Structures are given as C-alpha cells and as structure tokens.
C-alpha positions as a Markdown table, in Angstrom:
| # | Residue | x | y | z |
|---|---|---|---|---|
| 1 | Met | -23.3 | 71.1 | 50.3 |
| 2 | Ser | -26.6 | 69.0 | 50.9 |
| 3 | Gly | -26.4 | 67.9 | 47.1 |
| 4 | Ser | -22.6 | 67.0 | 47.2 |
| 5 | Ala | -23.0 | 65.0 | 50.9 |
| 6 | Ala | -25.5 | 62.9 | 49.1 |
| 7 | Leu | -22.2 | 61.2 | 46.5 |
| 8 | Ala | -21.4 | 57.8 | 48.4 |
| 9 | Pro | -17.4 | 57.0 | 48.1 |
| 10 | Pro | -16.1 | 54.5 | 45.7 |
| 11 | Thr | -16.2 | 51.0 | 46.4 |
| 12 | Ala | -15.4 | 47.5 | 44.7 |
| 13 | Ala | -19.0 | 46.9 | 44.5 |
| 14 | Leu | -21.3 | 47.4 | 41.0 |
| 15 | Pro | -21.5 | 51.0 | 39.8 |
| 16 | Glu | -24.4 | 52.8 | 41.3 |
| 17 | Thr | -24.3 | 56.6 | 40.5 |
| 18 | Asp | -24.3 | 57.8 | 36.8 |
| 19 | Glu | -21.1 | 58.7 | 36.9 |
| 20 | Glu | -20.0 | 55.2 | 38.0 |
| 21 | Arg | -21.8 | 53.7 | 35.8 |
| 22 | Leu | -20.2 | 56.2 | 33.0 |
| 23 | Leu | -16.9 | 55.3 | 33.8 |
| 24 | Phe | -17.3 | 51.6 | 34.0 |
| 25 | Tyr | -18.9 | 51.6 | 30.6 |
| 26 | Ser | -16.4 | 54.2 | 29.2 |
| 27 | Glu | -13.1 | 51.5 | 30.3 |
| 28 | Val | -15.1 | 48.6 | 28.7 |
| 29 | Leu | -15.6 | 50.1 | 25.7 |
| 30 | Met | -12.0 | 51.5 | 25.8 |
| 31 | Ala | -10.8 | 47.9 | 26.2 |
| 32 | Asn | -13.2 | 46.8 | 23.0 |
| 33 | Val | -12.2 | 49.4 | 20.9 |
| 34 | Pro | -8.5 | 48.7 | 20.2 |
| 35 | Thr | -9.8 | 45.2 | 18.8 |
| 36 | Leu | -12.6 | 46.8 | 16.8 |
| 37 | Ile | -10.4 | 49.6 | 15.6 |
| 38 | Ala | -7.8 | 46.5 | 14.6 |
| 39 | Asp | -10.9 | 44.5 | 12.8 |
| 40 | Leu | -12.0 | 47.3 | 11.0 |
| 41 | Gly | -8.5 | 47.8 | 9.3 |
| 42 | Ser | -7.8 | 44.6 | 8.5 |
| 43 | Ala | -11.1 | 45.1 | 6.9 |
| 44 | Lys | -10.5 | 47.9 | 5.0 |
| 45 | Tyr | -8.1 | 45.5 | 2.9 |
| 46 | Thr | -11.1 | 43.1 | 2.1 |
| 47 | Phe | -13.3 | 46.0 | 0.8 |
| 48 | Leu | -9.9 | 47.4 | -1.7 |
| 49 | Ser | -11.7 | 45.1 | -4.9 |
| 50 | Phe | -15.2 | 46.6 | -4.1 |
| 51 | Ser | -16.6 | 49.4 | -6.3 |
| 52 | Gly | -15.7 | 53.3 | -6.1 |
| 53 | Lys | -18.9 | 53.8 | -4.1 |
| 54 | Thr | -18.6 | 51.0 | -1.6 |
| 55 | Arg | -15.1 | 52.2 | -1.1 |
| 56 | Glu | -16.2 | 55.8 | -0.2 |
| 57 | Glu | -18.3 | 54.2 | 2.3 |
| 58 | Val | -16.2 | 52.2 | 4.3 |
| 59 | Arg | -13.7 | 55.1 | 3.8 |
| 60 | Gln | -16.2 | 57.6 | 5.7 |
| 61 | Lys | -16.9 | 54.7 | 8.1 |
| 62 | Gln | -13.0 | 54.4 | 9.0 |
| 63 | Asn | -12.9 | 58.2 | 9.1 |
| 64 | Leu | -16.1 | 58.3 | 11.9 |
| 65 | Ile | -14.8 | 55.4 | 13.7 |
| 66 | Gln | -11.4 | 57.0 | 14.0 |
| 67 | Ser | -13.1 | 60.7 | 15.0 |
| 68 | Leu | -15.5 | 58.1 | 17.3 |
| 69 | Gly | -12.0 | 56.7 | 19.0 |
| 70 | Arg | -10.5 | 60.2 | 19.1 |
| 71 | Ser | -13.9 | 61.7 | 20.7 |
| 72 | Phe | -13.7 | 58.7 | 23.3 |
| 73 | Thr | -10.2 | 59.5 | 24.2 |
| 74 | Ser | -11.2 | 63.0 | 24.8 |
| 75 | Val | -14.2 | 61.5 | 26.8 |
| 76 | Thr | -12.1 | 59.0 | 28.8 |
| 77 | Gly | -9.6 | 61.9 | 29.6 |
| 78 | Ala | -12.6 | 64.3 | 31.0 |
| 79 | Met | -13.7 | 61.3 | 32.7 |
| 80 | Arg | -10.7 | 60.7 | 34.4 |
| 81 | Ser | -10.2 | 64.4 | 35.2 |
| 82 | Leu | -13.5 | 64.6 | 36.7 |
| 83 | Gln | -13.7 | 61.2 | 38.5 |
| 84 | Asn | -9.7 | 63.2 | 39.9 |
| 85 | Ala | -11.9 | 65.8 | 40.8 |
| 86 | Lys | -14.8 | 63.7 | 42.0 |
| 87 | Lys | -12.3 | 62.2 | 44.5 |
| 88 | Thr | -10.6 | 65.2 | 45.7 |
| 89 | Leu | -14.6 | 66.9 | 46.2 |
| 90 | Glu | -15.2 | 63.8 | 48.1 |
| 91 | Glu | -12.1 | 63.9 | 50.3 |
| 92 | Tyr | -12.9 | 67.8 | 51.4 |
| 93 | Glu | -16.3 | 66.4 | 52.1 |
| 94 | Thr | -15.4 | 63.9 | 54.2 |
| 95 | Lys | -12.9 | 66.2 | 56.0 |
| 96 | Leu | -15.7 | 68.9 | 56.3 |
| 97 | Met | -18.0 | 66.2 | 57.9 |
| 98 | Lys | -15.2 | 65.3 | 60.4 |
| 99 | Ala | -14.4 | 68.8 | 61.1 |
| 100 | Ala | -18.1 | 69.7 | 61.6 |
| 101 | Pro | -17.5 | 73.3 | 60.9 |
| 102 | Pro | -19.3 | 76.0 | 62.9 |
| 103 | Arg | -22.3 | 77.8 | 61.4 |
| 104 | Phe | -21.2 | 81.6 | 61.2 |
| 105 | Val | -24.0 | 84.3 | 61.7 |
| 106 | Thr | -24.5 | 88.1 | 62.8 |
| 107 | Ser | -25.7 | 89.1 | 65.8 |
| 108 | Glu | -29.6 | 89.8 | 63.9 |
| 109 | Glu | -29.0 | 86.0 | 62.3 |
| 110 | Ala | -28.7 | 84.4 | 66.1 |
| 111 | Leu | -31.5 | 87.0 | 67.2 |
| 112 | Arg | -33.9 | 85.5 | 64.6 |
| 113 | Leu | -32.8 | 81.9 | 64.5 |
| 114 | Thr | -33.9 | 82.2 | 68.4 |
| 115 | Ser | -37.0 | 83.3 | 68.3 |
| 116 | Ser | -37.6 | 80.9 | 65.3 |
| 117 | Ser | -36.7 | 78.3 | 67.3 |
| 118 | Asp | -38.6 | 79.1 | 70.6 |
| 119 | Ala | -41.5 | 79.7 | 68.3 |
| 120 | Ala | -41.0 | 76.3 | 66.6 |
| 121 | Ala | -41.5 | 72.8 | 68.4 |
| 122 | Pro | -39.7 | 72.1 | 71.3 |
| 123 | Ile | -36.3 | 70.3 | 69.7 |
| 124 | Pro | -35.4 | 67.3 | 71.7 |
| 125 | Ala | -32.7 | 67.6 | 74.7 |
| 126 | Asp | -29.9 | 66.0 | 72.8 |
| 127 | Arg | -29.8 | 68.1 | 69.5 |
| 128 | Thr | -29.8 | 71.2 | 71.7 |
| 129 | Pro | -25.9 | 71.3 | 72.5 |
| 130 | Ala | -25.1 | 70.5 | 68.5 |
| 131 | Leu | -27.3 | 73.8 | 67.7 |
| 132 | Ser | -25.6 | 75.6 | 70.2 |
| 133 | Asp | -22.1 | 74.3 | 69.6 |
| 134 | Asn | -22.2 | 74.5 | 65.9 |
| 135 | Ile | -23.2 | 78.5 | 65.8 |
| 136 | Leu | -20.7 | 81.2 | 65.7 |
| 137 | Ile | -21.7 | 85.0 | 65.8 |
| 138 | Leu | -19.3 | 86.8 | 63.9 |
| 139 | Met | -19.4 | 90.4 | 63.5 |
| 140 | Glu | -20.8 | 92.2 | 60.7 |
| 141 | Glu | -17.4 | 92.9 | 58.6 |
| 142 | Asp | -15.8 | 89.3 | 59.4 |
| 143 | Ile | -18.6 | 87.7 | 57.9 |
| 144 | His | -18.4 | 88.8 | 54.3 |
| 145 | Pro | -15.7 | 86.7 | 53.6 |
| 146 | Leu | -17.5 | 84.0 | 54.7 |
| 147 | Arg | -20.1 | 84.7 | 52.7 |
| 148 | Ala | -18.3 | 85.0 | 49.3 |
| 149 | Ala | -16.5 | 81.9 | 50.1 |
| 150 | Glu | -20.1 | 80.2 | 50.6 |
| 151 | Asp | -21.3 | 81.9 | 47.0 |
| 152 | Ala | -18.1 | 80.2 | 45.7 |
| 153 | Leu | -19.3 | 77.1 | 46.9 |
| 154 | Glu | -22.6 | 77.0 | 45.3 |
| 155 | Lys | -21.5 | 78.6 | 42.2 |
| 156 | Glu | -19.2 | 74.9 | 42.2 |
| 157 | Thr | -21.6 | 72.9 | 43.3 |
| 158 | Ala | -23.7 | 74.2 | 40.2 |
| 159 | Ala | -20.6 | 74.0 | 37.8 |
| 160 | Leu | -20.3 | 69.7 | 39.3 |
| 161 | Ala | -23.9 | 69.7 | 38.8 |
| 162 | Glu | -23.5 | 71.0 | 35.1 |
| 163 | Val | -20.6 | 68.5 | 34.4 |
| 164 | Thr | -23.0 | 65.9 | 36.0 |
| 165 | Gln | -25.3 | 66.5 | 33.6 |
| 166 | Ala | -22.9 | 66.9 | 30.6 |
| 167 | Cys | -21.6 | 63.8 | 31.6 |
| 168 | His | -24.8 | 61.9 | 31.5 |
| 169 | Ala | -25.4 | 63.3 | 28.1 |
| 170 | Met | -21.9 | 62.2 | 26.8 |
| 171 | Glu | -23.1 | 59.1 | 28.2 |
| 172 | Gly | -26.2 | 58.7 | 26.1 |
| 173 | Ala | -24.3 | 60.0 | 23.0 |
| 174 | Phe | -21.6 | 57.1 | 23.9 |
| 175 | Glu | -24.1 | 54.5 | 24.3 |
| 176 | Lys | -25.5 | 55.8 | 21.0 |
| 177 | Ala | -21.9 | 55.7 | 19.1 |
| 178 | Lys | -21.6 | 51.9 | 20.8 |
| 179 | Ile | -24.9 | 51.0 | 18.8 |
| 180 | Gln | -23.8 | 52.7 | 15.5 |
| 181 | Cys | -20.7 | 50.5 | 16.1 |
| 182 | Gln | -22.1 | 47.3 | 16.9 |
| 183 | Ala | -24.6 | 48.2 | 13.6 |
| 184 | Met | -21.6 | 49.1 | 11.7 |
| 185 | Thr | -19.2 | 46.2 | 12.4 |
| 186 | Glu | -22.6 | 44.2 | 11.7 |
| 187 | His | -22.7 | 45.7 | 8.1 |
| 188 | Val | -18.8 | 45.2 | 7.7 |
| 189 | Gln | -19.6 | 41.7 | 8.7 |
| 190 | Gly | -22.2 | 41.4 | 6.2 |
| 191 | Leu | -19.9 | 42.9 | 3.2 |
| 192 | Lys | -17.1 | 40.8 | 4.1 |
| 193 | Trp | -19.1 | 37.4 | 4.0 |
| 194 | Lys | -21.0 | 38.8 | 0.5 |
| 195 | Tyr | -17.4 | 39.2 | -0.3 |
| 196 | Asp | -16.3 | 36.5 | 0.2 |
| 197 | Ala | -18.8 | 34.5 | -1.8 |
| 198 | Val | -18.0 | 37.0 | -4.3 |
| 199 | Tyr | -14.6 | 36.3 | -4.0 |
| 200 | Lys | -14.9 | 32.3 | -4.5 |
| 201 | Ala | -17.4 | 32.6 | -7.0 |
| 202 | Trp | -14.7 | 34.8 | -9.2 |
| 203 | Met | -11.8 | 32.1 | -7.9 |
| 204 | Ser | -14.5 | 29.3 | -9.0 |
| 205 | Ala | -15.1 | 31.0 | -12.1 |
| 206 | Val | -11.3 | 31.9 | -12.8 |
| 207 | Arg | -10.2 | 28.0 | -12.2 |
| 208 | Glu | -12.7 | 26.7 | -14.8 |
| 209 | Arg | -11.3 | 29.3 | -17.2 |
| 210 | Lys | -7.9 | 28.2 | -16.5 |
| 211 | Met | -8.9 | 24.5 | -16.7 |
| 212 | Val | -11.0 | 25.2 | -20.2 |
| 213 | Ala | -7.9 | 26.8 | -21.1 |
| 214 | Val | -5.4 | 24.4 | -20.4 |
| 215 | Met | -8.1 | 21.8 | -21.9 |
| 216 | Arg | -8.4 | 24.1 | -25.1 |
| 217 | Asp | -4.1 | 23.8 | -25.4 |
| 218 | Glu | -4.6 | 20.5 | -24.9 |
| 219 | Leu | -7.0 | 19.4 | -27.5 |
| 220 | Lys | -5.4 | 21.7 | -30.0 |
| 221 | Gly | -1.5 | 19.7 | -29.1 |
| 222 | Arg | -3.2 | 16.5 | -29.2 |
| 223 | Thr | -4.7 | 17.0 | -32.8 |
| 224 | Ala | -1.4 | 18.3 | -33.8 |
| 225 | Leu | 0.1 | 14.9 | -32.8 |
| 226 | Ile | -2.6 | 12.8 | -34.2 |
| 227 | Arg | -1.9 | 14.9 | -37.5 |
| 228 | Glu | 1.4 | 13.8 | -37.2 |
| 229 | Ala | 1.1 | 10.5 | -36.4 |
| 230 | Val | -1.3 | 9.7 | -39.3 |
| 231 | Gln | 1.3 | 11.4 | -41.8 |
| 232 | Gly | 4.1 | 9.3 | -40.0 |
| 233 | Arg | 1.9 | 6.3 | -40.3 |
| 234 | Lys | 1.6 | 6.9 | -44.0 |
| 235 | Ala | 5.2 | 7.5 | -44.7 |
| 236 | Ile | 6.0 | 4.3 | -42.2 |
| 237 | Glu | 3.3 | 1.7 | -44.0 |
| 238 | Asp | 5.0 | 3.1 | -47.7 |
| 239 | Glu | 8.4 | 2.4 | -46.8 |
| 240 | Cys | 7.3 | -0.7 | -45.3 |
| 241 | Ser | 5.4 | -1.8 | -48.3 |
| 242 | Ala | 8.6 | -0.4 | -50.6 |
| 243 | Gln | 11.0 | -2.4 | -48.2 |
| 244 | Glu | 8.8 | -5.6 | -47.8 |
| 245 | Leu | 8.6 | -5.7 | -51.9 |
| 246 | Arg | 12.2 | -5.6 | -51.9 |
| 247 | Ile | 12.2 | -8.4 | -49.5 |
| 248 | Ile | 10.2 | -10.5 | -51.3 |
| 249 | Gln | 12.1 | -10.4 | -54.1 |
| 250 | Asp | 15.2 | -11.0 | -52.8 |
| 251 | Ser | 13.7 | -13.9 | -50.9 |
| 252 | Ile | 12.4 | -15.0 | -54.3 |
| 253 | Val | 15.9 | -14.6 | -56.2 |
| 254 | Lys | 17.7 | -16.1 | -52.7 |
| 255 | Ala | 14.9 | -19.1 | -52.9 |
| 256 | Glu | 15.8 | -20.2 | -56.4 |
| 257 | Ala | 19.5 | -20.0 | -55.4 |
| 258 | Asp | 19.3 | -22.1 | -52.9 |
| 259 | Ser | 17.1 | -24.4 | -54.3 |
| 260 | Ala | 19.3 | -25.2 | -57.0 |
| 261 | Ala | 21.9 | -25.6 | -54.7 |
| 262 | Met | 19.6 | -27.6 | -52.5 |
| 263 | Thr | 19.2 | -29.9 | -55.7 |
| 264 | Gln | 23.0 | -29.9 | -56.9 |
| 265 | Glu | 23.9 | -31.0 | -53.1 |
| 266 | Leu | 20.6 | -33.7 | -53.2 |
| 267 | Thr | 22.4 | -35.0 | -56.0 |
| 268 | Lys | 25.6 | -35.3 | -54.4 |
| 269 | Gln | 24.2 | -36.5 | -51.2 |
| 270 | Lys | 22.4 | -39.1 | -52.9 |
| 271 | Ala | 25.4 | -40.2 | -55.0 |
| 272 | Arg | 27.6 | -40.6 | -51.8 |
| 273 | Tyr | 24.7 | -42.1 | -49.8 |
| 274 | Glu | 23.9 | -44.9 | -51.9 |
| 275 | Val | 28.2 | -45.6 | -52.0 |
| 276 | Glu | 27.6 | -45.5 | -48.1 |
| 277 | Leu | 24.4 | -48.0 | -48.5 |
| 278 | Ala | 26.5 | -50.5 | -50.8 |
| 279 | Thr | 29.5 | -50.0 | -48.0 |
| 280 | Tyr | 27.3 | -50.3 | -44.8 |
| 281 | Gln | 25.6 | -53.8 | -46.5 |
| 282 | Ile | 28.9 | -55.0 | -47.2 |
| 283 | Ala | 29.7 | -54.3 | -43.5 |
| 284 | Tyr | 26.3 | -55.9 | -42.7 |
| 285 | Lys | 26.9 | -59.1 | -44.2 |
| 286 | Glu | 30.4 | -59.3 | -42.7 |
| 287 | Gln | 29.0 | -58.2 | -39.5 |
| 288 | Gln | 25.9 | -60.8 | -39.9 |
| 289 | Ala | 28.6 | -63.9 | -39.9 |
| 290 | Glu | 30.4 | -62.6 | -37.4 |
| 291 | Val | 27.5 | -62.8 | -35.6 |
| 292 | Glu | 26.8 | -66.0 | -36.4 |
| 293 | Met | 30.2 | -67.3 | -35.5 |
| 294 | Leu | 29.3 | -65.8 | -32.2 |
| 295 | Arg | 25.9 | -67.0 | -31.5 |
| 296 | Asp | 27.8 | -70.7 | -32.3 |
| 297 | Arg | 30.5 | -70.0 | -29.7 |
| 298 | Cys | 27.8 | -68.8 | -27.5 |
| 299 | Lys | 25.6 | -71.8 | -27.7 |
| 300 | Thr | 29.1 | -74.0 | -26.9 |
| 301 | Leu | 30.0 | -72.0 | -24.1 |
| 302 | Gln | 26.5 | -71.6 | -22.9 |
| 303 | Ala | 26.3 | -75.5 | -23.1 |
| 304 | His | 29.9 | -75.9 | -21.0 |
| 305 | Gln | 29.3 | -72.8 | -18.9 |
| 306 | His | 28.0 | -75.2 | -16.0 |
| 307 | Asp | 30.1 | -78.0 | -15.9 |
| 308 | Leu | 33.3 | -75.8 | -16.5 |
| 309 | Glu | 32.0 | -73.1 | -13.2 |
| 310 | Ala | 31.5 | -76.6 | -11.4 |
| 311 | Leu | 34.7 | -78.3 | -12.6 |
| 312 | Ala | 36.4 | -75.0 | -11.5 |
| 313 | Lys | 35.0 | -74.7 | -8.2 |
| 314 | Lys | 35.7 | -78.5 | -7.7 |
| 315 | Gln | 39.3 | -77.9 | -8.6 |
| 316 | Gln | 39.3 | -75.2 | -6.0 |
| 317 | Leu | 38.4 | -77.4 | -3.4 |
| 318 | Glu | 40.6 | -80.5 | -4.6 |
| 319 | Glu | 43.5 | -77.9 | -4.4 |
| 320 | Thr | 42.5 | -76.8 | -0.6 |
| 321 | Asp | 42.1 | -79.8 | 0.5 |
| 322 | Arg | 45.6 | -80.7 | -1.0 |
| 323 | Asn | 47.0 | -77.9 | 0.3 |
| 324 | Ser | 45.5 | -78.5 | 3.9 |
| 325 | Leu | 47.8 | -78.1 | 6.8 |
| 326 | Arg | 45.5 | -80.6 | 9.0 |
| 327 | Arg | 45.8 | -83.6 | 6.2 |
| 328 | Leu | 49.3 | -83.5 | 5.9 |
| 329 | Val | 49.8 | -83.9 | 9.5 |
| 330 | Met | 47.3 | -86.5 | 10.0 |
| 331 | Glu | 49.0 | -88.3 | 7.1 |
| 332 | Thr | 52.3 | -88.0 | 8.6 |
| 333 | Leu | 51.3 | -89.3 | 11.8 |
| 334 | Thr | 49.3 | -92.8 | 10.3 |
| 335 | Met | 52.1 | -93.4 | 7.7 |
| 336 | Ser | 49.1 | -93.6 | 5.5 |
| 337 | Pro | 49.1 | -92.0 | 1.9 |
| 338 | Ser | 45.8 | -89.7 | 1.2 |
| 339 | Lys | 43.1 | -90.9 | -0.7 |
| 340 | Arg | 41.7 | -88.2 | -3.0 |
| 341 | Glu | 39.1 | -88.1 | -4.8 |
| 342 | Lys | 39.1 | -87.0 | -8.8 |
| 343 | Ala | 37.8 | -83.0 | -9.0 |
| 344 | Ala | 35.2 | -84.6 | -11.6 |
| 345 | Asp | 33.9 | -87.4 | -9.1 |
| 346 | Arg | 33.2 | -84.8 | -6.8 |
| 347 | Thr | 29.6 | -83.4 | -6.0 |
| 348 | Leu | 29.5 | -79.6 | -4.6 |
| 349 | Thr | 26.6 | -79.1 | -2.0 |
| 350 | Ala | 24.1 | -75.9 | -2.5 |
| 351 | Glu | 26.3 | -73.8 | -0.9 |
| 352 | Gln | 29.4 | -73.9 | -3.2 |
| 353 | Gln | 26.7 | -74.1 | -6.6 |
| 354 | Thr | 26.0 | -70.5 | -5.1 |
| 355 | Glu | 29.5 | -69.6 | -4.6 |
| 356 | Val | 30.3 | -70.9 | -8.5 |
| 357 | Met | 27.4 | -68.1 | -9.6 |
| 358 | Val | 28.9 | -65.5 | -7.4 |
| 359 | Asp | 32.6 | -65.8 | -8.3 |
| 360 | His | 32.1 | -66.3 | -12.6 |
| 361 | Pro | 30.0 | -62.9 | -13.2 |
| 362 | Leu | 32.5 | -62.7 | -16.3 |
| 363 | Val | 30.0 | -65.5 | -18.2 |
| 364 | Ser | 27.1 | -63.7 | -17.9 |
| 365 | Leu | 28.6 | -60.4 | -19.0 |
| 366 | Leu | 29.5 | -62.2 | -22.1 |
| 367 | Ala | 26.3 | -63.2 | -22.8 |
| 368 | Ala | 24.4 | -60.1 | -22.4 |
| 369 | Arg | 26.8 | -58.3 | -24.6 |
| 370 | Ile | 26.3 | -61.0 | -27.1 |
| 371 | Phe | 22.7 | -60.7 | -26.6 |
| 372 | Ile | 22.7 | -56.8 | -27.5 |
| 373 | Leu | 24.7 | -57.4 | -30.4 |
| 374 | Gln | 22.2 | -60.1 | -32.1 |
| 375 | Glu | 19.4 | -57.4 | -31.3 |
| 376 | Gln | 21.5 | -54.5 | -33.0 |
| 377 | Arg | 22.1 | -56.7 | -36.1 |
| 378 | Lys | 18.3 | -57.9 | -36.1 |
| 379 | Thr | 18.0 | -53.8 | -36.3 |
| 380 | Ile | 20.2 | -52.9 | -38.9 |
| 381 | Gly | 19.3 | -55.9 | -41.0 |
| 382 | Gly | 15.2 | -54.9 | -40.5 |
| 383 | Ile | 17.0 | -51.1 | -42.1 |
| 384 | Leu | 18.6 | -52.6 | -44.7 |
| 385 | Ile | 15.8 | -54.5 | -45.8 |
| 386 | Asn | 13.4 | -51.7 | -46.2 |
| 387 | Ala | 16.0 | -49.4 | -47.5 |
| 388 | Arg | 16.4 | -52.3 | -50.8 |
| 389 | Gly | 13.2 | -51.6 | -52.0 |
| 390 | Leu | 13.7 | -47.5 | -51.9 |
| 391 | Gly | 14.8 | -45.4 | -54.6 |
| 392 | Lys | 14.9 | -41.9 | -52.8 |
| 393 | Ser | 17.6 | -40.3 | -51.5 |
| 394 | Asp | 16.4 | -39.3 | -48.4 |
| 395 | Asp | 14.9 | -42.3 | -47.5 |
| 396 | Val | 18.7 | -43.6 | -47.9 |
| 397 | Ser | 20.4 | -41.1 | -45.8 |
| 398 | Asn | 17.5 | -41.7 | -43.3 |
| 399 | Ala | 18.6 | -45.3 | -43.0 |
| 400 | Ile | 22.3 | -44.8 | -43.0 |
| 401 | Asp | 21.8 | -41.9 | -40.4 |
| 402 | Arg | 19.8 | -44.6 | -38.1 |
| 403 | Ile | 22.4 | -47.3 | -38.2 |
| 404 | Gln | 25.4 | -44.3 | -37.7 |
| 405 | Ala | 23.4 | -43.8 | -35.0 |
| 406 | Leu | 22.5 | -47.2 | -33.7 |
| 407 | Leu | 26.4 | -48.0 | -34.1 |
| 408 | Glu | 28.0 | -44.8 | -32.4 |
| 409 | Pro | 27.4 | -45.5 | -28.6 |
| 410 | Glu | 29.4 | -48.1 | -26.6 |
| 411 | Ile | 27.4 | -51.2 | -25.0 |
| 412 | Gln | 26.1 | -50.0 | -21.8 |
| 413 | Leu | 25.6 | -53.0 | -19.3 |
| 414 | Asp | 24.1 | -52.8 | -16.0 |
| 415 | Glu | 26.0 | -55.3 | -13.9 |
| 416 | Glu | 24.6 | -55.0 | -10.6 |
| 417 | Ala | 21.0 | -56.3 | -12.4 |
| 418 | Leu | 23.9 | -59.0 | -13.9 |
| 419 | Ala | 24.8 | -59.8 | -11.0 |
| 420 | Ser | 21.7 | -60.3 | -9.2 |
C-alpha cells in the first residue's frame, strides 16, 4: 500500500506521472489520427496511377495505418479503463487514509512489537498514542480472513504495477508508431510531390502533343486550301482571259460600228451646223443693224437725258407752285395777277438736281442694258469672224454652242448698283 499511496490525485496541471503523460499523448494522437487517416485516404487516390509495386506499398502502409488505428483505439479503451480503475483506487486509498484503519495483530505479534519498541530508540511523545490506537489485537481465528484480504491486496497491487509497466511499454510502442507515422507521412508527401511533378510534366507533354496534332491538321487543311486556291486561280485566269478576248472582240466590232455611225452623225451635224451658222450670221447682221440704231438712239438720249430730267423737275416745281394755296390766297387778297416764271427759265438748286437723279432711274437702266447688248454684239462678232476662216465641223459647232450659251440667259442688272 505504500507504493499505491505515492500516486497523486489528478489535477488540471501538466501531466507528471507516466500514466498521465501516456493518456495525454494518446488524446493528442487520437485528435490528430482522423486528420492523418483522412489525408492518407485522400492521398490514396493520388497514387492510383503509380506502378504496381508502389500501389502494393501504399496498400500495405494503408493497412498498417488502419491496424495502428485499431490498436490505438484498443489502447485508448484500455487506458480509459485503467484511468477509471486508477480513479477508483485513488478514491479507496483516500477513504483508507481518512479512515486510518487499525493494524490487526495477534497477541504474539503485539508482544514482539512491544519488545522491539522497547529495545529500539525512545519514541516521541506525540507518536506514542497513535501507535497504540492503530494496533488492535485479534484472536488467531479472526486474523486469518484479514491476512487473506491483505494478500489479495498485495496481489492487486502487483497486478497494478504490471499494468503500469505494460502501459509504459505501450507508450514506447506508441511513440515508435507515431514516429513511423510521421516518417510515412513525409514519405507519402514526397511521393505526392513527385507525382505532382510527373503529372505536370505529363500534362505538358499531352498539351504539346495536342498542339502538334492541331498544327499538323491545320497544315494539312492549309495545304489543301492552297492547292484548291491555285487550281481555282488558274481556272479563273483562263476564264478571265477567254472573257477578256471576247470582250475585246466585241468592243472592236462595236467601236467600228460606233465609228461609222459617228462619221455619219458628224456629217449630218456639219451640214446642220453650216446652215445654223449661216442663219446666225444673218441674224448677227440684223442685230448689228439694230444695235447701230440703238446706239444712235442712246447717243440722242444721253444728250437729252440731263435736259429732260431737269426740265421735268422744273415742270414739277412749276405745277407745285401753281397749285399752292398760299399763293392763291395772296393773289386774291392783293388782287394782282401772279407772275409765273417759265419752266425753262427756272434754275434748279443742288438738292433739286439730286432729286432729279433719284427720281429717274429708268434712264440709267436703259443705258446699262444697251451697254450689255453692245458687249454681247462684240463677242458674237468675234466668234463669227473666227468661224468664217474655219472649215472643220467641230469648230463651227463649238462657235454655234458659244453663241447659244451667250444669248440664252436673260440680262441681269444690279439695280442697287445703278441706283447708287
């Protein structure tokens, strides 16, 4: 019981004993084992494309991991049961410690204890009552069941020590398994990295092969298209050459026919233009005579224009004076006849002369029209003079067209400019 009494009750502090450390490490591993198993389970699908030897190795390691998991589960169950038994034992020890059970001895053992205590060193005064209270003397027939219970307790203590040793051994095995699992994880991670590198290289090669195949197909298609294009170009060139030859031949025939028709048309136009030219020459002479008459009339009008305008203004003034009411009243009052000046003897002021120029713009318009007709006559005369010495029909037709273009538009005058 002295060995079991040394066990400390469980506390919230860090584990101190071997059993508590084993339980703590077991709980930590149990918390991480599902993650490891899940990672290894997901890594299993990664190694499906490996060789048969690698697959067998992975399968064995997976089985080993599963067996380790089952062993760990059983160890965890045993540790939990051991922990429960340990708690029960601690409770019993605590109760025993609190109860302070007496020591049962026979009368002979009590005599031996007394003699040995007397022969030994003197006991302190505070310990003497305790020793006397814990010692109970029983009969020989009553002490045998108690001795049997003590023997059973010693056996249980020995069994507990063996279980503790087994737990220590299991803890060592568990540490080895943990190290092996870590090594296996690192190995699996390395295989995964190698697999990723190989898979990437393989995918790159597959993509390159696909690109090469696509480029080959595209090259074949382009070659076929080029051949078809060359053949089509040759056919189109042949067809274009044939069509061009036909078009040239048709154009030559049409040009010859057009040339003959144009020759006939030019002959007809030449005869017509000669007749028109003679007509225009006659009309020009008549117009020239009219222009001479208009020129003489313009000279006469220009000579009498100012006088007529001044005389008209004077007559207007005389009429105004004649109809003036004031003059009539004055003549009536004075009983004297009016002395009127003749219109021809009246002298116009500067303002009246300005009014004459403003009130008679028709003379200016007539003079401008006559000037334009004179210019047209000069131009037509030059055209006719040049056309007399030309014998070609084209030149005659051009002269007639120019005369028509000159006579067709109406005479446009800038009345504002004339008024200013």
